[in-house]
C-alpha positions as CSV (number, residue, x, y, z in Angstrom):
1,X,-4.9,-0.7,-21.7
2,X,-2.2,-1.4,-24.2
3,X,0.6,0.6,-22.3
4,X,0.1,-2.0,-19.2
5,X,0.2,-5.1,-21.3
6,X,2.4,-7.3,-19.6
7,X,3.6,-4.7,-17.3
8,X,2.5,-6.5,-14.3
9,X,5.3,-8.6,-13.7
10,X,7.6,-8.7,-10.7
11,X,11.6,-8.0,-11.4
12,X,12.4,-8.0,-7.7
13,X,11.2,-10.3,-5.1
14,X,11.8,-9.6,-1.4
15,X,10.0,-10.8,2.0
16,X,9.9,-7.2,3.6
17,X,9.5,-4.2,1.8
18,X,11.3,-2.0,4.2
19,X,14.4,-4.3,3.1
20,X,14.6,-2.6,-0.2
21,X,17.4,-0.5,-0.5
22,X,16.6,3.0,-2.0
23,X,20.0,3.8,-3.5
24,X,19.4,0.2,-5.7
25,X,16.0,1.2,-6.4
26,X,17.2,4.8,-7.7
27,X,20.0,2.9,-9.6
28,X,17.5,0.6,-11.8
29,X,15.8,3.4,-12.4
30,X,12.7,3.0,-10.4
31,X,10.4,5.9,-10.3
32,X,7.2,4.9,-8.7
33,X,5.9,2.1,-6.3
34,X,2.5,1.2,-5.7
35,X,2.0,-0.5,-2.7
36,X,-0.7,-2.9,-0.9
37,X,-1.2,-1.9,2.9
38,X,-2.4,-5.2,4.5
39,X,0.7,-7.6,4.7
40,X,2.9,-5.7,2.7
41,X,3.2,-2.4,4.6
42,X,1.8,-3.7,8.0
43,X,-0.5,-6.6,9.2
44,X,-4.2,-6.2,9.1
45,X,-4.1,-4.4,12.6
46,X,-2.6,-1.4,11.8
47,X,-5.1,0.8,11.4
48,X,-2.6,3.8,10.8
49,X,0.9,3.5,9.8
50,X,3.4,3.0,12.3
51,X,6.4,5.6,12.6
52,X,8.9,3.4,10.8
53,X,6.5,3.5,7.7
54,X,6.1,7.2,7.9
55,X,9.7,7.5,7.8
56,X,10.4,5.2,5.1
57,X,7.6,6.6,2.9
58,X,9.4,10.2,3.8
59,X,12.9,8.5,2.4
60,X,11.4,7.3,-0.7
61,X,10.1,10.9,-1.3
62,X,13.3,12.8,-0.2
63,X,14.6,10.3,-3.1
64,X,12.0,11.5,-5.7
65,X,9.8,8.0,-5.8
66,X,6.8,8.7,-6.1
67,X,4.0,6.6,-4.2
68,X,0.5,5.5,-4.1
69,X,-1.6,2.9,-2.4
70,X,-3.9,0.4,-3.7
71,X,-5.8,-2.1,-1.8
72,X,-8.7,-4.5,-2.4
73,X,-9.6,-3.6,1.1
74,X,-12.4,-1.0,2.2
75,X,-12.6,2.7,2.2
76,X,-12.7,3.5,6.1
77,X,-9.7,0.8,6.1
78,X,-7.9,2.4,3.0
79,X,-8.6,5.8,3.4
80,X,-7.5,6.0,7.5
81,X,-4.1,4.2,6.7
82,X,-3.6,6.5,3.6
83,X,-4.1,9.8,5.2
84,X,-1.9,8.7,8.3
85,X,0.8,8.9,5.6
86,X,-0.8,11.6,3.2
87,X,-0.9,9.2,0.3
88,X,-3.0,9.2,-2.6
89,X,-5.3,5.9,-2.5
90,X,-7.7,3.6,-4.0
91,X,-9.7,1.0,-2.2
92,X,-12.1,-2.1,-3.5
93,X,-9.3,-2.3,-6.1
94,X,-10.1,-6.1,-7.0
95,X,-6.5,-6.8,-7.5
96,X,-4.7,-8.5,-9.7
97,X,-7.5,-6.5,-11.9
98,X,-5.5,-3.3,-13.1
99,X,-8.2,-0.9,-13.3
100,X,-7.1,0.7,-10.2
101,X,-3.4,0.1,-10.8
102,X,-3.9,2.2,-14.1
103,X,-5.8,4.7,-12.0
104,X,-3.0,4.7,-9.5
105,X,-0.3,5.3,-12.0
106,X,-2.5,8.4,-13.7
107,X,-2.8,9.9,-10.4
108,X,0.9,9.9,-9.5
109,X,1.8,10.1,-13.4
110,X,4.1,7.4,-13.6
111,X,3.6,6.0,-17.0
112,X,7.1,4.2,-17.2
113,X,7.9,0.8,-17.4
114,X,10.3,1.7,-14.1
115,X,7.3,1.8,-11.6
116,X,7.5,-1.1,-9.3
117,X,4.1,-2.5,-7.7
118,X,4.5,-4.1,-3.8
119,X,2.1,-6.5,-2.8
């Protein structure tokens, strides 16, 4: 856990993740973003990723920004949504505990302090 001590503090705040400027993220060195699903990317009622979410993730990937989903929600909910985006995911994460955040970082191989967490 030592490599993540005091690392989970926000540098950027926004009301809507879709307003994040990808070029700005790249300029400040963001290499990866770990997202929550519900009330971050979509409402709880969106069982699969809407088209604008798919396009936004495609743009992130085209700009070499790694992504992963980490949610406190159940397996079925998270798995269905993640598969609609073809994204790695973790469910029942018990955030703000760090266990699954660390696992997500391992899966997408982002060990830098230049990762971002959206939830």
